[in-house]
Every structure is written in C-alpha cells, then in structure tokens.
N, C-alpha and C positions, 0 to 999 in steps of 0.2 A: 835872840833872833838873828842879829847880825852875824854871830859866830857861825850858825848853821848855813847861812848864805855863803860865807867864805868857803866853808867845807864843800858845799854842793857845787859851787863854781869851780873849785880846784878839781873835784872829781870829774866834772864835765869836760874841762880842758884836757885832763889826762886821758879821758875816754876818746877824745878827738884824735890825739896823738896815737893811741893804741889802734883805733880803727884805721887810720891812714896807713900805719905800718902793716897791719894785717892785710889790707887791700893790696899793698905792694908785694907782700910775701905769699899770700894765698888768694890770688884773684879769682873771682867767679867768672868774670869776663876779662880775658887777657888783653893787655894793650890799652886799657882805659887810663887816660892821663889824670893826674891829681886835679889840674885846673881844666876840667872838661868844659865843653860848650855850656854856657848858662851858669857856671860856677859862681861868678861874681854877682850875678843877679840874685841867686839864691842866698849867698852869704851876706851881701850888703843890704839888699832891699827886704828880703823875706826874713832872714835870721835876725838882723840887728834893728833896722828901722821899723819895719812893720810890727815885729814882736814887741818892741819898746812901747810904741804908741797904743797898741791893742791891749797890752797889760794895764796901762793907765786907764784906758777907757772901760775895760771890763770890770776891774776892781773898784775904781773910784767913782764911776758914773753908772754902774749897773748893780753890782753886788752890794757894795756898802750902802747906797741909798735904800735898797730893799731891806737890808738889815736894820737900818736906822728907822725905817717906817714900821716894820712888823716886829722888830726886837726878837726875832726867832732864836738868835744865838744865845740869848739870855736863859733859854731853857736847858742849855747844855745837854742835849739829848744823847750825844755820844762821848762827851768829855770824860766820863768815868771809865771808858774802855782803855786798855793798854794802847800805847802809841802804835805799836806794830799792827795790832788788830784794826785800828782806825785806818792806817795806810792800806792794809790788805783789803778792807771792806770797800773803800772808795776806789781802789784800783780795779777790783773785779767788777763792781757795779758799773763804773764808767766804761770799762772795756766791753761789757755786755751791751751797753747803749751804743757805743761806737760801732760795734759790729752791725747792728740793725740800721743805724743812721747811714753808715757807709754803704750798706746794701741798698738802702732806699735811694741814695744818690746815684747809684748805677742804674736804677730802674726808673727814675724820674727825670724827664727831659729838663724840667726847671732846675732841680737840685744838681743835675749833672753840670750845668753851666757854672756852678760855684766850685765844682770838683775837678773839672777837666784840666785846670792849671797844674794840679798835682801830678797828672799823668803826662804832662807835655815834655818832660825831659827825655831826650833820645838816649841818654846815658844815665844809668842809675848807680849812685854811690851813697856814702854815709850822709851827705849833705842834701841829697835829692828830696828827702822827706820834708824839708822845711818849706818847699814851694807849695803853698796852699793859699787859695783866695782868702782875702781878709774877712769876707762874710762867713766863710766856712769856719775859720778860726774863731770868729766872734761867737758863733752859735755853739761850737763844741767846747770851747774853754769856759764859756759862761755856764753851760750845763755841767761841766766838770768841776769847777771851783765854787760855784754858788752853794751847792749842798754842803761842802766842807765848811764854809763860813757860817751858813745859816743853821746848821745842825750843831754848832758850837764845838767843832773839833779842835784838837790841840793845834795851835798856830804852826807847829813844826810840820804838820801834815802837808801844807801847801808847798814849801820848798822841796820836801822829800818827794812828793808826788810829781812835781814839775821836773825834778832831776830824773826820776824813773821814766817819765814820758820822753824826755830828751834823749837819754842814753838808749832806751829801747827803740825809739824812732830811728836813731842813727844805725842801730844794729840791724833791724829788719830791712833797711834800704841799702846796707853796706855791700860793697862789691867783694864779698868774702865767700870763698867756696867752703861753706859749712856743711858738715855731715852730722845732723842731730839725731839720726836714727829714730827710735820710737818716741823720743822726747818731742819730736815735731808734731806729734798728735796732741800735745798739751801746750807747749811753749812755741810761740811763733818765731820764725827766723827768716833769713834771706832765701832759703830754699823755696818757700812758698810765696814770699812777698816780691821777690825778683820776678816771678812769674806773673804776679798781679799787675806789674808795670809793663809787661810785654805787649807788643802790638800783635796780639794773637786773639782771634775771635773765641777760641776755646776757653780763655781765662777772663774775658770781660765781665762775666757774671760769676766770678769765683774768687776765693782767697780774700775775703773781706776783713779777716781778723787782724788785730793790731798786736796785742801782747799775748793773748791766749788763743792758740790755733784751735783749741778744742771746739770753739763756736762753729768753725767751718766744718769740722768733722761731724758734729752733732746735727747741724742743720743742712747737711748735704751740699755744701758749696766748696768743698776742698778739691784742689787740683794740684797733684804732685807727680808728674810723669818722670820717667827715667831719662830725661834729656834736658837741655838748657834752652832758653829762648834765643832766637836769632836776631830779634829786632825789638826795640823798646819805643815807648811813646805813643802818640796819637796817630791814627791813620790819615789824618788831614792836617793841613798847614795850620800852624798856631804861632802867634806873635812871640818874639823873643824879649820884647821890652816889658818891664814890670807894669807900667801904666796901661799899655795896650792889652796886656793879659787881663787886666781888670775890666777894661772897656769891652773886651771880647765876650765877657759873660753876659753883657746886655745887648751888644750888637756885633755881629760877625764882621770883622774888618781884615783887609789885606795890608800888611805892613809895607810891602814893596810898592803898592799902589799909592799909599799915603806919601811915600818918599817922592814919587814921580809927580804927584798932584800939588803938594803943599811945600813951597820953598822953606818956610820956617821949620816945618817938621823935618825936612831934609837936613837942615843945619844941625838940629838936635840929634838926629839919627847918626849922622856922620861923626859928630863930636863924641857921641857915646862909643862908637866903633873905634875911633882913634884912641880914646882913653883905654879901652880894653886891650888894644894892640900894644900900647905903651906898657901896660901892666904885664902883659905876657912876655915882652922883651926883657923887662926888669927881673921877672921871676923865671928862672931858667929850669925849674924842676919840671920834669915831664910826667 
C-alpha cells in the first residue's frame, strides 16, 4: 500500500509541473500569473491543511466506525472484480452523483452557501479547483470513499481514485487552451469548466459535470459557445481570507468593515497581507 502511495504522489507532482508548463505555453486566458490572487490561500489552507484534517476525519471518524459497526466490507461485494473494473465503476457512479449534487448546489440557496467559495476565484487555473468549503468536501468525499470501503473494494482503489480526482480536477480548471473536439461530448475539460466559473448569467445553471461531460449533454445543461469568458468569479464581494470564507457560508460579512471595526482583526489582516507581499517578493516568477 505504501508503494502505491509513493507512485500516486509522484504522478501528482509531475502532473502539477506539466499543467503549470502547459498554462505558460498554451494559455486559455493570457497574462494570468502563476501566483495569482488567492494562490497561497488555495495552496496552503485548502490543498494542504484542510485536506489533511478532513482526510483524517472522514476515514477515521466516519467511514471506519461505520464499517466496524456494520462489518459491511467483510462481505467483499466487489472484491472479486478486476481492479480496473472496480476503479471504473466507482469513478462513473461517483461522477454521476457529483453531477446531480453539484446541480442541486446551484439551485438550492442553502447548499449554494457551501459551494460559493469554489466560485470565488477571479482567476481560474490548475489550483483553483481546490478551493471548496470544508462542509462540501466532507459530504462529497464521504459519499465518494465510503462505498469503496464498505463494499470491500481492493485497498488500491482509494489512492488510485484519489489520484484521478486530483489530476482531473487540476485539468478541468487549468488555464490551458484545449481543443477536445467531439471528445468534449464525453470527457470534460477546460473548454466547458472554464465557462462554469465565468461570471456570466448564461452559465450559472450549466456545465455541472466533473469528469464526464456526457451528463451535461444528456440532461440539457451543456453550454459551449464559440467564445471565451471575459470575467470570472462571483458577481458580489466575497472574503479573501480562508476563515472568513467559512464564516460567510453562515453569515454574510464585509472583510473591509471588520478591518475598520476590530483592531485585533486589523492586526491579523495586515500581518497576513504583509506575509503574502513578502512571499511575492521572494518568488519572482510571474
């Protein structure tokens, strides 16, 4: 098991390098810097810190206790299947679920509050997809990985499925000018998902698919015009701070007003900005 984790981690890191290079070479939106606004929040808080703690919580405190109580994995309902078939099965079934849950999030005022963080980036690149409210990740990854464990799948399915999720998530959000042609009717890519993140009323209720674009075409929610978006993100102001983004899901707040009203928050806010400015000076890549 440790060996497969080494391999998947290596593939993931190589994929990051490839996506960054492709974004420089074939940009969908020209002039987008590597270290765009919000990059460090997405990388440090959402990618590393949030992902680490949610992984522990989901597996150790939700899925494993369920299995210990019900002993469902002992039935080995899918363990006799070939590994490739297991991975394909869970990939397609979960992708079908994600399409409908994602669609529901855009139609539900309550669920939208856990999803709007994902749409708050004004610039969309390979890392933008990591920005997701912790409650949204908690729901989706529990639904994703619980069946894998409870149905007694091969233990290798989890790291392989996690790798596919990560790489595919980077791909559909990447700032790469891809031309998939007819393949875009089946496999999702930046052409449709860049539009999904556009600040454009035409696409707010469209392009919900993650890995398989076929769901959008089948259920009438596909949007793929012969032009590119001119603006991304939300049409209203949204906090840039990780913690305030979580608070905003419960209570709408103005980050600037908090700075003016609370001296302690002002110190925190200014220190965070100073750290980011220091990092930008040290890292000269544009």
